C-alpha positions as CSV (number, residue, x, y, z in Angstrom):
1,X,-67.7,8.4,14.6
2,X,-69.7,5.7,13.4
3,X,-68.6,1.9,12.5
4,X,-68.5,2.8,8.9
5,X,-66.7,6.0,9.0
6,X,-64.0,4.1,11.3
7,X,-63.5,1.5,8.5
8,X,-63.3,3.8,6.0
9,X,-61.2,5.5,7.5
10,X,-58.7,2.9,8.6
11,X,-58.9,1.5,4.5
12,X,-57.6,5.0,3.6
13,X,-54.8,5.0,5.7
14,X,-53.8,1.8,5.0
15,X,-54.0,2.9,1.3
16,X,-51.8,5.8,2.5
17,X,-49.2,3.3,4.3
18,X,-48.8,1.6,1.2
19,X,-48.5,4.3,-1.2
20,X,-45.6,5.5,1.1
21,X,-44.0,1.8,1.3
22,X,-43.9,2.3,-3.0
23,X,-42.5,5.6,-2.8
24,X,-39.7,4.3,-0.2
25,X,-39.1,0.9,-2.8
26,X,-38.5,2.9,-5.4
27,X,-36.2,5.5,-3.6
28,X,-34.2,2.5,-2.1
29,X,-34.2,0.8,-5.5
30,X,-30.2,-0.3,-5.9
31,X,-29.1,-1.4,-9.3
32,X,-27.9,-4.9,-9.3
33,X,-24.6,-5.2,-11.2
34,X,-25.0,-8.7,-13.6
35,X,-21.8,-11.0,-13.9
36,X,-19.8,-10.5,-17.0
37,X,-18.3,-13.9,-18.6
38,X,-15.7,-11.8,-21.2
39,X,-14.1,-8.7,-20.4
40,X,-14.3,-5.8,-22.7
41,X,-12.1,-2.7,-23.1
42,X,-15.3,-0.7,-24.5
43,X,-15.4,2.6,-23.5
44,X,-19.4,2.9,-21.9
45,X,-20.4,3.9,-18.4
46,X,-21.9,0.2,-18.1
47,X,-18.9,-1.6,-18.5
48,X,-16.8,-1.5,-15.5
49,X,-13.3,-3.1,-16.8
50,X,-13.2,0.2,-19.6
51,X,-10.4,2.0,-17.4
52,X,-9.0,-0.9,-16.3
53,X,-8.7,-2.2,-19.5
54,X,-6.9,1.1,-20.5
55,X,-3.5,0.0,-19.0
56,X,-3.4,-2.4,-22.0
57,X,-4.0,0.0,-24.5
58,X,-1.3,2.5,-22.8
59,X,0.9,0.2,-22.7
60,X,1.7,-0.3,-19.2
61,X,0.4,-4.0,-18.9
62,X,0.3,-6.5,-22.1
63,X,-3.1,-8.3,-21.1
64,X,-5.0,-7.3,-18.1
65,X,-7.8,-9.5,-18.7
66,X,-5.3,-12.3,-17.0
67,X,-6.1,-10.6,-13.7
68,X,-9.4,-13.2,-13.9
69,X,-6.9,-16.1,-13.8
70,X,-5.2,-15.7,-10.3
71,X,-6.4,-16.5,-6.9
72,X,-4.9,-14.6,-3.7
73,X,-5.3,-15.3,0.0
74,X,-5.8,-12.5,2.3
75,X,-5.3,-13.4,6.1
76,X,-7.1,-10.6,8.4
77,X,-9.4,-8.4,7.2
78,X,-8.7,-5.1,9.5
79,X,-7.9,-1.7,8.5
80,X,-5.4,-2.7,5.7
81,X,-6.7,-6.6,5.3
82,X,-10.7,-5.1,4.4
83,X,-9.2,-2.3,1.7
84,X,-6.9,-4.8,0.2
85,X,-9.9,-7.1,-0.5
86,X,-12.0,-4.3,-1.7
87,X,-8.8,-2.9,-3.7
88,X,-8.5,-6.3,-6.0
89,X,-12.1,-6.8,-5.9
90,X,-12.4,-3.9,-8.1
91,X,-9.8,-4.7,-9.9
92,X,-11.5,-8.2,-11.1
93,X,-9.6,-10.4,-9.2
94,X,-10.0,-14.0,-10.3
95,X,-10.6,-15.8,-6.3
96,X,-10.2,-13.8,-3.0
97,X,-10.2,-16.6,-0.1
98,X,-10.5,-14.6,3.5
99,X,-9.2,-15.7,6.5
100,X,-10.4,-13.7,9.8
101,X,-11.6,-15.1,13.0
102,X,-12.6,-11.8,14.1
103,X,-16.6,-9.9,14.3
104,X,-16.9,-6.2,12.9
105,X,-17.4,-4.1,16.3
106,X,-17.7,-0.4,16.4
107,X,-14.9,0.1,17.1
108,X,-14.0,-0.7,13.5
109,X,-15.8,2.8,12.4
110,X,-12.6,4.9,11.8
111,X,-11.3,2.9,9.6
112,X,-12.5,2.0,6.0
113,X,-14.9,-0.6,4.3
114,X,-16.8,-1.9,7.2
115,X,-20.4,-0.2,7.8
116,X,-22.5,0.2,11.2
117,X,-24.7,-1.9,9.5
118,X,-22.3,-4.7,9.7
119,X,-21.6,-4.6,13.3
120,X,-21.8,-8.7,15.1
121,X,-21.4,-9.7,11.5
122,X,-18.0,-12.2,10.7
123,X,-15.9,-10.0,9.6
124,X,-15.1,-13.0,6.6
125,X,-19.1,-12.6,5.7
126,X,-19.6,-8.8,6.2
127,X,-16.6,-8.7,3.7
128,X,-17.9,-11.0,1.3
129,X,-21.5,-9.7,1.2
130,X,-20.0,-5.9,0.5
131,X,-17.5,-7.5,-2.1
132,X,-20.1,-9.3,-4.2
133,X,-21.9,-7.0,-5.0
134,X,-18.8,-4.6,-5.7
135,X,-18.2,-7.4,-8.2
136,X,-19.9,-10.9,-8.6
137,X,-17.6,-11.6,-11.1
138,X,-15.2,-12.3,-8.4
139,X,-14.9,-15.8,-6.6
140,X,-15.1,-15.6,-2.5
141,X,-13.9,-18.3,-0.3
142,X,-14.3,-17.6,3.6
143,X,-12.3,-18.9,6.3
144,X,-13.5,-17.8,9.9
145,X,-10.9,-19.3,12.2
146,X,-7.6,-18.6,14.1
147,X,-4.8,-19.9,11.9
148,X,-2.7,-20.2,14.7
149,X,-4.1,-22.8,16.4
150,X,-2.6,-25.9,15.7
151,X,-6.0,-27.8,14.1
152,X,-6.5,-24.6,12.2
153,X,-3.2,-24.4,10.8
154,X,-3.3,-27.3,9.1
155,X,-6.8,-26.4,7.6
156,X,-4.9,-22.9,6.4
157,X,-2.0,-24.8,4.8
158,X,-4.7,-27.1,2.8
159,X,-6.6,-24.2,1.9
160,X,-3.8,-22.5,0.1
161,X,-1.9,-25.4,-1.2
162,X,-5.3,-26.7,-3.1
163,X,-7.8,-23.0,-3.4
164,X,-6.5,-22.2,-6.7
165,X,-9.4,-20.8,-9.3
166,X,-8.2,-22.6,-11.9
167,X,-6.0,-25.6,-11.1
168,X,-7.0,-26.6,-7.7
169,X,-3.6,-26.1,-6.7
170,X,-1.7,-23.4,-4.7
171,X,-3.3,-19.8,-4.7
172,X,-0.6,-17.4,-7.0
173,X,-0.4,-15.2,-3.7
174,X,-0.9,-14.6,0.1
175,X,-1.0,-11.2,1.8
176,X,-0.3,-10.8,5.1
177,X,-2.6,-7.9,6.9
178,X,-2.6,-9.5,10.3
179,X,-1.2,-6.9,13.4
180,X,0.3,-9.8,15.5
181,X,3.9,-11.7,15.5
182,X,2.1,-15.4,16.1
183,X,0.0,-15.1,12.9
184,X,2.8,-13.7,10.7
185,X,5.1,-16.3,12.1
186,X,2.4,-19.4,10.7
187,X,2.0,-17.5,7.4
188,X,5.6,-17.5,6.8
189,X,6.1,-21.0,8.1
190,X,3.4,-22.0,5.9
191,X,4.1,-20.3,3.1
192,X,8.0,-21.5,3.5
193,X,6.9,-25.5,4.0
194,X,4.5,-24.9,0.5
195,X,7.3,-22.6,-1.3
196,X,4.6,-20.0,-1.5
197,X,5.7,-16.5,-2.5
198,X,4.0,-13.9,-0.1
199,X,3.5,-10.3,1.0
200,X,4.0,-9.3,4.4
201,X,2.4,-5.3,5.9
202,X,2.1,-3.7,8.5
203,X,1.2,-0.4,10.5
204,X,2.9,0.9,13.3
205,X,1.2,1.5,17.1
206,X,1.3,5.1,16.2
207,X,-0.1,4.7,13.2
208,X,1.5,7.1,11.7
209,X,4.4,4.8,9.7
210,X,3.7,1.1,7.7
211,X,5.5,-1.2,5.8
212,X,4.8,-3.9,2.9
213,X,7.4,-6.6,2.3
214,X,7.5,-9.5,-0.7
215,X,8.7,-13.0,0.4
216,X,10.2,-14.9,-1.6
217,X,11.0,-18.3,-0.1
218,X,14.9,-19.1,-0.1
219,X,15.6,-15.7,-2.3
220,X,14.8,-13.2,0.1
221,X,14.5,-12.9,4.4
222,X,11.8,-14.4,5.7
223,X,10.1,-13.7,8.3
224,X,11.8,-15.3,11.0
225,X,15.2,-14.5,9.4
226,X,14.1,-10.8,10.3
227,X,11.0,-9.8,11.2
228,X,9.8,-6.7,8.8
229,X,11.5,-3.0,10.7
230,X,10.9,-4.6,13.8
231,X,14.8,-5.7,13.5
232,X,15.5,-3.6,10.1
233,X,14.7,0.2,12.0
234,X,13.8,-1.1,15.8
235,X,10.1,0.6,14.4
236,X,7.4,-1.4,16.5
237,X,5.1,-2.9,14.3
238,X,3.4,-6.0,15.8
239,X,0.5,-5.0,17.7
240,X,1.5,-5.8,22.0
241,X,-0.8,-7.6,24.5
242,X,-2.7,-4.9,26.4
243,X,-1.9,-1.9,24.3
244,X,-4.7,0.3,22.2
245,X,-2.8,0.9,19.7
246,X,-3.7,4.1,17.4
247,X,-5.5,3.5,13.7
248,X,-5.9,6.3,11.1
249,X,-7.6,5.5,7.5
250,X,-5.0,7.4,6.3
251,X,-2.1,5.2,6.9
252,X,-4.3,2.0,6.6
253,X,-5.4,3.3,2.9
254,X,-1.6,3.9,2.3
255,X,-0.1,0.8,3.0
256,X,-3.3,-1.2,1.4
257,X,-2.9,0.7,-1.6
258,X,1.2,0.2,-1.6
259,X,0.8,-3.5,-1.3
260,X,-2.3,-3.8,-3.9
261,X,0.3,-2.1,-6.0
262,X,2.9,-4.4,-5.6
263,X,0.3,-7.6,-5.8
264,X,-0.4,-5.9,-9.6
265,X,2.8,-5.2,-10.4
266,X,4.3,-8.8,-9.6
267,X,1.0,-10.9,-11.0
268,X,0.6,-8.8,-14.3
269,X,4.5,-8.6,-14.7
270,X,4.7,-4.6,-15.0
271,X,7.2,-2.0,-13.2
272,X,9.3,-2.4,-10.7
273,X,8.8,-4.5,-7.3
274,X,9.9,-3.4,-4.0
275,X,10.9,-6.2,-2.1
276,X,10.7,-4.0,1.1
277,X,8.9,-0.2,1.2
278,X,8.2,1.4,4.3
279,X,6.8,4.6,4.2
280,X,6.7,7.2,7.5
281,X,3.8,10.1,7.6
282,X,5.9,12.3,9.7
283,X,8.3,12.6,7.4
284,X,6.7,12.0,4.1
285,X,9.7,9.1,3.5
286,X,9.3,6.1,1.5
287,X,12.5,3.7,2.3
288,X,13.4,1.1,0.0
289,X,15.6,-2.1,0.7
290,X,16.3,-5.9,-0.1
291,X,16.6,-8.3,3.1
292,X,18.2,-11.2,1.5
293,X,18.0,-14.1,3.4
294,X,19.6,-15.5,6.6
295,X,22.2,-18.2,5.9
296,X,21.5,-19.3,9.8
297,X,17.8,-18.6,10.0
298,X,16.4,-20.6,12.5
299,X,13.7,-22.2,10.2
300,X,14.8,-25.2,8.7
301,X,12.4,-24.8,5.7
302,X,13.6,-21.4,4.9
303,X,17.2,-23.0,4.8
304,X,15.8,-25.4,2.6
305,X,14.5,-23.2,0.2
306,X,17.5,-21.0,0.0
307,X,19.8,-24.7,-1.1
308,X,17.2,-24.6,-3.9
309,X,17.5,-20.8,-4.6
310,X,21.4,-21.5,-5.1
311,X,20.8,-24.3,-7.2
312,X,17.8,-22.5,-9.6
313,X,20.6,-20.1,-9.9
314,X,23.4,-21.9,-11.0
315,X,21.4,-22.9,-13.9
316,X,19.8,-19.8,-14.8
317,X,15.9,-20.7,-14.1
318,X,15.4,-18.2,-11.2
319,X,12.7,-15.8,-12.7
320,X,13.6,-13.3,-9.4
321,X,17.2,-12.5,-8.7
322,X,18.4,-9.8,-6.4
323,X,22.2,-9.7,-7.5
324,X,20.9,-9.5,-11.1
325,X,18.8,-6.4,-10.4
326,X,21.5,-4.6,-8.6
327,X,24.0,-4.9,-11.4
328,X,21.3,-3.7,-13.7
329,X,20.4,-0.7,-10.9
330,X,24.3,-0.1,-11.4
331,X,24.5,0.0,-14.9
332,X,21.9,2.3,-15.2
333,X,23.8,4.5,-13.5
334,X,26.6,4.7,-15.5
335,X,26.4,7.4,-18.1
336,X,28.2,6.1,-21.3
337,X,29.0,8.7,-24.0
338,X,29.5,7.1,-27.4
339,X,29.7,10.5,-29.2
340,X,30.6,13.9,-27.8
341,X,31.0,16.4,-30.6
342,X,30.6,19.5,-28.3
343,X,34.0,18.3,-26.4
344,X,31.1,18.5,-23.3
345,X,32.7,17.0,-19.9
346,X,30.7,16.4,-16.7
347,X,32.6,16.5,-13.6
348,X,31.6,15.6,-10.0
349,X,29.8,18.4,-7.6
350,X,31.9,19.9,-5.2
351,X,30.1,21.0,-2.1
352,X,31.1,24.5,-0.5
353,X,29.7,26.5,1.5
354,X,27.2,28.6,-0.3
355,X,25.8,32.1,-0.5
356,X,22.3,31.8,-1.2
357,X,22.7,35.5,-2.1
358,X,25.4,35.4,-4.4
359,X,23.9,35.7,-8.1
360,X,26.7,32.9,-8.9
361,X,25.6,30.7,-6.9
362,X,21.7,31.0,-7.6
363,X,21.0,28.1,-9.3
364,X,22.9,25.2,-7.3
365,X,21.8,25.1,-4.2
366,X,17.9,24.8,-5.6
367,X,16.7,21.5,-7.5
368,X,16.3,21.8,-11.1
369,X,13.7,23.7,-12.8
370,X,13.8,26.8,-9.4
371,X,15.6,29.7,-8.9
372,X,15.0,32.6,-6.5
373,X,12.3,35.3,-7.7
374,X,14.8,38.5,-6.7
375,X,18.7,38.7,-5.7
376,X,19.7,40.3,-3.1
377,X,23.4,42.9,-4.1
378,X,25.5,43.0,-1.6
379,X,26.2,46.7,-1.1
380,X,30.0,48.4,-1.0
381,X,29.5,50.7,2.4
382,X,32.0,53.8,2.2
383,X,34.3,53.6,5.3
384,X,32.9,57.1,5.6
385,X,29.4,56.3,6.2
386,X,29.9,53.9,9.2
387,X,29.2,55.7,12.8
388,X,31.5,55.9,15.3
389,X,29.6,54.4,18.7
390,X,32.6,54.9,20.9
391,X,31.7,57.1,23.8
392,X,28.6,57.9,22.4
393,X,25.2,57.2,24.3
394,X,21.6,55.4,22.6
395,X,20.1,59.2,22.2
396,X,22.8,60.1,20.2
397,X,23.0,56.9,18.0
398,X,19.1,57.5,17.3
399,X,19.8,60.7,16.7
400,X,22.6,59.9,14.0
401,X,20.4,57.1,12.3
402,X,17.6,59.5,11.8
403,X,19.5,62.3,10.4
404,X,20.8,59.9,7.8
405,X,17.3,58.5,6.8
406,X,16.2,61.6,5.8
């Protein structure tokens, strides 16, 4: 091949490479979501808020657009925290402050959110990169440090005390998505001192149970009053040193969903907020309870907040009141009949041994709306039909049985 032919062949190959590059770029061309200045409820394909705003038109939330006014700090971007951030981002939260000092590794790939190409990045940077593409309207602040160290703890307190998007004051809510006792205690002490409400979450070491808890300084138990579940039910949900905890994306995702649902209900003021909500995957069990503060709590700021709450309650200035909620629930359970035209009386159920095949009790042992597909009729047996088995061998009995069936 002559030099001229070689040059022509090289030029041809370069053109082919350029063409392939253009094709690849066209295939990989991504839609970049532009910022939206005002949330609209208009239903169209390019409006990412239309389905969220439908909550207002359906009467669930009065003003969903207020979501953009709130600032939430999320501590811990693991299996729960990262998913919480994605959900809040898709919901259109105003500002997220992300706290985590870890880096993304392949061991994180069994969970949701992070991808293999982000391995080696700090979790806060990887999260901001992904979340900014999902919703550029959200303001992100990243903090890649351990909040439990002395110097970093002061920085952490200053950040949540001045990080509000609108006021440069306190954040509206702090979410604890950490997996160790020290970090939980640090968040608890910071929120008690600054009087910031926060929500705690956790997943068990065996990955089949989780919980969330709404912490209101002085009104509910703080983490040092009674660590969630560790005291309440003996279930270990704090990571132990040297133990490789199990991790299921299902349990992590469910716990994250429950947490974000509570966040939305609190911020947007709709529905009932559970102060403690557990989840057991083994039994599909969702226990709820209210955990009141300990008058002998070891945290002095918790005791101070309890005194403040008691004073606010006397003055009728509490926006959340556990006693009032208990009273309302008790009132709801009472059935009051102002009129009884037909003389109907409701009496307490008496639990007895029930024959499940009895027609008389066919509905009493089943949930409302269910019934047996068929009935079992008890046949009365004539004594003449009974077989005398005394002094007879097995062969003779089998013979009589066959004859009776013919």
